[in-house]
N, C-alpha and C positions, 0 to 999 in steps of 0.2 A: 634588103632582104626583110627587115622589120616592117617597112611599108607594104611589102607584098604579103605579109602575114596578115597584117590588119586589114588589107583589102579583101583577102580570101575569106576572112572570118566574117566580116560585115556583109559581103555578098550571100554568103550563107543564110542570111536572114530571108532571102527572096523565095525559099522554099518552106517558110514557116508563117504563112498568112493566117491559118486556122489550126485549131487542135481539137481532137475529139474530147467529147465529155467524159468524165470519169463514170466508172461501174459503180452502181450501188449495190449494197449488199442487204440481205434479209434483216428484218428488224425483230429482235427478241421480244415476243409478246409480254414476258414478264417485266422486261426492262421498260417497254412502252407503257405498261400499266402503272409502274413506279414513278414515271414522269408526268403523269396526267396531273398530279397535284403541284408540280413545280411550277414557280413563275414562268411565264413565257415572253421573251423580249419582243417588242412590237416588231412586226414584219414590214411595216410601211413606215417610212419617215416623212412627215409632213413638212415641207420646206417653202411652200408657196407663200409669197408675201413677205418673207422674211429678208432681212439684210445679208450680205455674204457672211458678216462676222456671226450673226445668230444662227444662219444655216450651218456654218462650220461648227459651231458649239452643239448644235442638235445632233449633226452627223456624228460627231465624236461621242457623245453620249449613247447614241444608237448602236455604234459598233462596240463600245465597251459593255453594253448591255447584251449584246450578241456574242460575247465572249471573244471578241478579238483584242489583240494587243495594239493599243493605239495611243498616241500622243498629240495634243494640239500644239504644233511648233510655231505657230503664227495665229494671228487674230482669224485668218480666213484660210488656214491651211491645216490638215490633219495627216499625220503620217501613220501608217498602218501595216503591221506585219502580216504577210500572207505567204505561207510556206516559209522558205528560207529567203524571201526577198521582202522589199520594202516599198511601198507606193506612197506618194505624196498626193492626197486628194484636195482639190480646191473647189468649193461650190461657186457657182456664177448664176445668180438668180435674176431673171428677167420678168418683171411683172407684166410686161406688154407682149412677152414672146416665149420662147422655148427656153426653159431652164437646163443648166448644164453642170456636170461635176468633171472637172479635168483631172486625169490620172496621170502621174508622171513617174518615171523611173530616171535615175541620173547614174552615168557612168564617168568615171575620171580617166582620162587619156594620158598616157606616158608623155613626159616632156620631149622625148626623142620623136614622137609622131605627131606633135601638135603643129609642127611647122610643115607637115606633109602636104604637098599640093594635091596628092590623090584622095586624100580623106574627104574634102568637101564634095568632090565628084562622087565618091561612093555614097555619101549621104543623100546626095541628089538622086542617085539611082534607086535607092532603098524607098524614097518617097514617091517614086515613079511606079515602082512595082508592088508595093506592099499596101495594103488597106487597113491594117489593124492598128496602125499607130503613125505618128508623124515623128521624123528624127531630125534634131535640130542641133548644130554646133554652138556652143555657148563658150564665152570667155576666151576668144581666140583659139578655139579648138582644144581647150583644156578639159571641157566637159561635152559628153554627149547626152541630150535630153531625149527620153523616149516618151511621147506623151498620145495619150487616147482620151476620148470625149464621150461620156455617157449623156444621152439627152433624155429629159423627161418634162412633164407638165405638173407642177406643184408637189407631187409626191413621188418618191422612189421606193422600191423594194431592197432590202439588204440583199436578198438573193440575186437581184440584178447585178448590184456591184460585185458580188462574189463571182458571178459567171463572167462578168467583164474582166476582172482581175486574172481569173482563171484562163481566159481566152489569150490575153496578152502575155501573162506568166508562162503559159504553155509554149508559145511561139518562141519566146526568147529563150526558154529552157532548152529547146531543141538546138538552138544556135550554140549554146555552151557545149552541149554534148558533141558538136560536130567541129569545134575549134580545132585548129591544128596545134600540136603541142608547143607550148611556150607562149601562145597569144595571150593567155590570162594575165601574164606579167604586164602586159601593156594596156589593158582595158579592165577596169574594175569597177564593180558597183560601189557607189557612194552611199554610205550609211545615212539615213535621215532621222533617225531615232537615237537618243542617247543610250550608250551601252549599259546593260545592267551589270553592276558589279556584286558577285555573290558574296553573302556575309557569312564569315567563318563562324561556326559554332563555338 
């Protein structure tokens, strides 16, 4: 029964290859005028010619300057909060070709489902039918990795990253809304950033 639930939930992803862009609201001219003198975070991040380590550091600083909650969790990896979800960003700079930023989400699989023979088949079906991400089973089925790739040449806009995360996040969010009751007990997102403990006054 649990295997069938997980199969049904993962197959629901096949209907979520794309999401609609959010609606924009009118800008208050008074607020806009007040923001003219405020410092503006760089919209374009120059990464060409850097090592992966230096690119991750520059990407981290750009995200912080753009008011994202981010943490550099490894020399070449940056975790960022996007809505209620977290992405792991990993620059891959290629001086002789196309640069990339790998965007990952990770989900823990309940031990009762890790040995399921249907789970690898379902993951393969997702990879055949969806084009917004690649799905990979890690640690003998204990973790599902969802990976997308943003390609660019030397420089990338923060807005491009935002739109790509929104696209991926939106597709997976639709899956969560359509999950059968109880499935969330067997597949859960893995936190990528240390949890902030509130300080009591």
